[in-house]
N, C-alpha and C positions, 0 to 999 in steps of 0.2 A: 560177737561181744568180742571187745580189743582183750588184748591177754592183759595187761592192771587188773581191767572186771573179769576177767574168769580166776584171774589168782584171790582176787578178793571174794567171789562166789563160791571159789573151794574155801577157804577158810572160813569163810564164817559157815557153809556148810559142815564144816569138820568140828569147829569147837575146840580144836585141841592143837597142838604141834602136828605141823605137815611139813616132810622133810622138804630140800628142794631137791631131789631127787624125784620125788616123787608129782611135783609141782610140774617139774620138766619132761616126764612119762606124759602126763594127761593134758598140758599145753604142746606139745611137739618142740619144744625151744631148747636148749641149751641152759646148764646150770647155771652159766655167766648171766644168759639172758632174765632167766628168773630173777636175778639177784640186783639185777640194774633198775624192770620193773620196780624190787619190793622198795630197793634205795628211790627211788622216784618219787614212791605212795607214802614214805616217812615222810619225806620232806616237803609234801603237799599237807601234813597233817594225821593219816592213817594212822590209828594207832596199834601198829604190826611191831611182834618184837621177836628179834633175833634169837637164836639160843645153838648150841651146838648140836641137836636135832633137828633143829627146822627153825618152821616160823607159826608164830602164833598171834591171830588175831584177837584186842585186846576188850571184851565188853564196856561199854560205859550208858548207864541207865540215861546219861545227859548228853549223849550225841544224837546229830543229827545227821549223820552219814546214812543214806541212801537205805545200804542193805540193812541195818535195823531196823525198819516200816513194817515188816514184813510183807503184805499185799497192797500196801499203798508203794514199792522199795521204786520200781517200774516208773514210777509220776514224781518222784521228789529226784529233786536236782538241785545238789547243794554247793554253793559257796563259800570258803571261807572269807574271802571278804570279794565286796561287791558294791560298787555305785549305788542301787538301788536293786530291792528284787522284782519291784513292778516293770523296771525295763527290762531284767531277765525276763521276766512273764510276759513282757509285750511279743517280745524278740520270738518267744516260744512260740503267742496264741498266733501270730501272723505266720508261720510256719507249718498251721494247721496241728497243732498238739493236742494229744487226747483230753478229753473232758479230765476237770480233774488235776492236771497238772499242776506241781507245784513248783516255783522258785523259794527256797530259802537259806539263809546265811547265817553266820556267826556274827558278821558285824558289817552294817553299811558305810560308806562312805560320806554319800550325800542322800541320806533317808529322805523321804517326803513325806509333808503334811500338805492338809489340808490350805489355800489359797499360798502355796509352792514355799509355806514355812519349812525348815530343818526339823527332821526327828532326828534326836540323838540316837545314836545305834551302838552302843560299847558292846563289847563281850559280855553275854551273859541273859543279856535279852533274848526274848524270841520274835525274829524278822523276816516274814513269809509273805507270798502272795502268791493265790491260787486262782487259775484259769478253768473258769466256769463258762458252759453254752448254754444258761437256759434258755425253752424254749416261750418268751415273754416278748409282748411288746416295749419298746422302749420307755415309754409313762411308766411303766411298774417297776422298771430298775432302783426306784428309790428305795421300795419295799425290801429287796434284796440287801440293802448293804442293810436294813434295821434287821433283817433275818441273821445275818453275819453276827451283830453285836448280841441277840439273843442269845447265838447258841454259845459265841463264848464265855457271855456273864453266867450261861445256866450252868459250864462245865466249871468255871473258876468258884461257884459259889456248892456245888455239890461234889467235888473234887477237893478243894481243899479250905471250905468252908469260910470263904468273906466273902461280906455283905455287899457284892458289886450289883452296882445300877445302871442305868442306863441313861445317858447327856442326850439330846436328840443334835444332832443326826446319828453320829456312831462313836459314840466317846465312850468308858466304861470309864467307871469312878468306884471309889471306894468314900465313903465320906464326900467331901470337896475334893478330895484329891485324884488324879489322873492315873489309870494303872493301864488303860489299852485305848490305843487307836488306830480307827480303820481310816482307811481310802478307798474309792474303786473308779479306775476310768475303763471304757469302751470303745467300743465300733462297731456301728451298726449294716445292715444288709436291709435296702428294701422295706425300709421301716421296725424291722428289727433286731434283736441284740442278736451280733455275729462271733464273740466273744467280752464276757465281763472277767475284770482282773479286779480281786477285791483284796485288797495290800493290809496287813495286819502288822502291827508293831505293839506287842507287849511286853512291860517290864519284870523280867524274870530275879533273874538273879546277878542284873546289873544294877548301878547305884545313880538312877535318874535326878536325883534330887541336890545330884551335884551342877546340873547344867538347866532343871526344872524346877524352881523349888515346891511348886505345887504339885508336884508327880510322886509316886511310892511304887514300889516293888512289890512281888511277893515275896522274896523276902526279907523285906523287912517287914511286910505285913505279919509273916509266920516264924521269922525268930530262924528261919533254917535253909539253906537251898533247896530248890524244887525242881527238879528231873523235867525239861521241856519238851522232851522226845511224847511224853506221854500226854500232855498239851493239845503240838498239836495232829497226834493222833487220833484225840476222842475227838477235835473241833472238824479232822477231815473227816470223820463217822457219821458225825450229828450234821454236819451241812450239807454234807451229800444227801441221806437221808430226805434231808429239810428239799432241797433244790427238788428231787426227782418225783415229790406230791407237794409242787410249793402252793398251800395255801392261806391268800393275804388275808384274809378274814382273819385266821390264825397268828400271824406273823402281827395284825394289828394290836388284839387282843391282848400277845402275849408282852408285847414293844412298851403296851401300858401299864400292864401290872409289876413291871422293874423300873419303868421313868420315873428320873427327878427333874424334868423340866416342864411338867405341865403344869398346870397352877401357880405358876412363877413367874413374874417380872424376867422378859429378856431382852437383849440388844444381837438381832441379827444380822453378820457383816458378809455381804456379797463382794465379790471383786466389779461390782459396778451401785450400789448403793447402800444403806443402811438403815436399817425399821429398827423401830424398839415397839414394845405391848405385850401384853399377857398372851402366856400359851395357852389356849383352851382345850387343842385337841389335834390328833392328826389325822390325815383326809387317807382316801380310798387308795390315792400312789403314794402314801409315807409324807408327804409333805406336811410342814407343823403350821398350824393354823394359830395366828395371832389375832387378838382382838384390840385395836387399836383406841389410844384417846380417845377421838371422837366416837367411840362404840361400831365402828365396821372391823368387820373382819377380814382376814387377807392373810392366804395361804405363802407359806414361803419352802420353795423345794431342796434348795441347795444354801450354802454358806456356814459359815465360822458361827456358830451359838454362845451370847458371854449369860450368866445367869446374875445378877443384879439383888 
């Protein structure tokens, strides 16, 4: 660990004030060096409070700093501000980071949605990307997207009592208002997934309706601020368990039980074409099956879905 990481670890373990002298002795550096490292940490947003007796790391239920995540802390990479956690996660994945490494940001300056749309990423939202390495063929990755949406919707329903529902392929709605969006990228080797990055943007304490009138946040729904760390930790626990015993049949069953797309007239926009029809089912790979005006059926694997 670097001196800064060691300082954070010692302050976190202590849970109380630690003197500069004690930090100096345990790190084997001067007290002036300790002070310089702490000054740099505070400047980067770390809530260390100095006092005549030493230094204290304050705790915040909404904090996304790695040391707050318990057993997940070694896999969490926190960014106060970043263009996109998807880009950060891709860089980590190409360096062979461990499975379930997470890039999480306080805010993104160029967050992305489907079809290269911008995802507004102001302070207060939960923006993260998880790197996974599932042992599945590429054709099954659409089901992984559905599974991520299921697990996020389920914890929102159980932890916060909101009626979170799924819109194909991977939006989470409350009523007709968007609460969460999910995006994935992957790289393959020999016909199988080398790594898959699942990016999630959840409106928590931000005010998305200022930029997207049809969006909503947890804070607006519940009338109070919501700690984000508990959501991210619960999602990682659930999604990790899901991927370790991945069952396509269960994914499809659970997605159908929560969806608001099947039975509706929809318009699907892809990078190459546009198709309209009635959404009647999902196929074994997570594609949406449409019944067209002439009675024929067509599966669409990816695209932006508009309910009509």
